[in-house]
C-alpha positions in Angstrom: 6.9 -4.4 4.5 3.8 -3.0 2.4 3.3 0.9 2.9 0.2 2.1 1.1 -0.7 6.0 0.7 -4.3 7.0 0.2 -5.1 10.4 -0.8 -8.5 11.8 0.1 -10.3 15.1 0.3 -10.8 16.3 4.2 -14.1 15.6 5.7 -14.6 11.9 6.4 -15.2 10.8 9.8 -12.7 9.1 12.2 -14.8 6.0 11.9 -14.8 6.0 8.2 -11.0 6.4 8.1 -10.5 3.4 10.8 -12.6 1.2 8.6 -10.7 2.3 5.4 -7.4 1.5 7.3 -8.6 -1.7 8.7 -10.2 -2.9 5.4 -7.3 -1.9 3.3 -4.8 -3.6 5.6 -6.8 -6.9 5.3 -6.9 -6.6 1.6 -3.1 -6.0 1.2 -2.4 -8.5 3.8 -4.4 -11.2 1.9 -3.4 -10.4 -1.6 0.3 -9.9 -0.9 0.6 -12.7 1.8 2.0 -10.2 4.3 1.5 -10.4 8.0 -1.1 -7.8 9.1 1.7 -6.6 11.5 3.7 -5.4 8.5 1.3 -3.5 6.5 1.4 0.3 6.7 -1.3 2.7 5.7 -1.1 6.4 5.5 -4.0 8.7 5.1 -3.3 12.2 3.4 -6.2 14.5 3.7 -6.2 17.3 1.1 -8.0 20.6 1.4 -10.8 20.7 -1.4 -8.7 24.0 -2.7 -5.5 21.6 -3.0 -7.1 18.9 -5.4 -8.1 19.9 -9.0 -10.3 18.2 -11.4 -10.6 19.1 -15.2 -8.6 22.5 -14.6 -10.1 23.8 -11.4 -10.2 23.0 -7.6 -12.8 20.8 -5.8 -13.6 23.8 -3.8 -14.6 26.1 -6.7 -16.5 23.0 -8.7 -18.5 22.8 -5.2 -19.3 26.4 -5.1 -20.5 26.1 -8.5 -22.8 23.3 -7.8 -24.4 24.8 -4.8 
């Protein structure tokens, strides 16, 4: 049973997350030849202050670019 975890920043619409789940499920099912019913997808949404790039949080990086 494939179990896929996806980490993204908060802010995507429910429709985009539904599409992500659907399309990742289809790809995993095809590549691994696993029934769609057996594919599990977990989306972890992270706050921008909990995600760091090059030594600073995404929240801080976004504040600097505004």
